[in-house]
C-alpha positions as CSV (number, residue, x, y, z in Angstrom):
1,X,16.9,13.1,-48.7
2,X,14.0,11.3,-50.3
3,X,11.7,12.5,-53.1
4,X,9.0,15.0,-52.2
5,X,5.6,13.7,-53.3
6,X,2.5,15.9,-53.8
7,X,-0.1,15.8,-51.1
8,X,-3.4,14.1,-51.9
9,X,-5.3,17.4,-51.4
10,X,-3.5,18.8,-54.4
11,X,-4.5,16.1,-56.8
12,X,-6.7,17.4,-59.5
13,X,-5.8,21.1,-59.0
14,X,-2.7,21.0,-61.2
15,X,-0.6,22.4,-58.3
16,X,1.2,19.0,-57.8
17,X,2.1,18.7,-61.5
18,X,5.9,18.8,-62.0
19,X,7.7,18.3,-65.3
20,X,9.2,15.0,-64.2
21,X,5.7,13.6,-63.4
22,X,4.3,14.8,-66.7
23,X,7.1,13.2,-68.6
24,X,6.6,9.9,-66.8
25,X,2.9,10.0,-67.7
26,X,3.6,10.8,-71.3
27,X,6.2,7.9,-71.5
28,X,3.7,5.5,-70.0
29,X,1.0,6.5,-72.4
30,X,3.3,6.0,-75.4
31,X,4.4,2.6,-74.1
32,X,0.8,1.5,-73.8
33,X,0.0,2.8,-77.3
34,X,2.9,0.8,-78.8
35,X,1.8,-2.3,-76.9
36,X,-1.7,-2.1,-78.4
37,X,-0.7,-1.9,-82.0
38,X,-1.7,-4.8,-84.2
39,X,0.8,-7.1,-85.8
40,X,1.9,-6.1,-89.3
41,X,0.4,-7.9,-92.2
42,X,3.9,-8.5,-93.7
43,X,7.1,-9.2,-91.7
44,X,9.7,-6.4,-92.0
45,X,12.2,-8.8,-93.6
46,X,9.8,-9.6,-96.5
47,X,9.1,-5.9,-97.1
48,X,12.8,-5.2,-97.3
49,X,13.5,-8.2,-99.6
50,X,10.8,-7.1,-102.0
51,X,12.2,-3.6,-102.0
52,X,15.7,-4.9,-102.7
53,X,14.4,-7.1,-105.6
54,X,12.5,-4.2,-107.1
55,X,15.6,-2.0,-107.0
56,X,17.6,-4.7,-108.7
57,X,15.1,-4.9,-111.5
58,X,13.7,-8.4,-110.6
59,X,10.1,-7.3,-110.2
């Protein structure tokens, strides 16, 4: 048996909103937000190296 889709007449009323569809929309929104982030000013490797040197007393 196939998936049951909401009818176009129900769009916008909230009657066709099911938890699965809401979860899909939230996941897509978070993926798009992560894709739009700017590149960090420092690479992660450099940040960790500086932290290591600081903890060892070199800085």
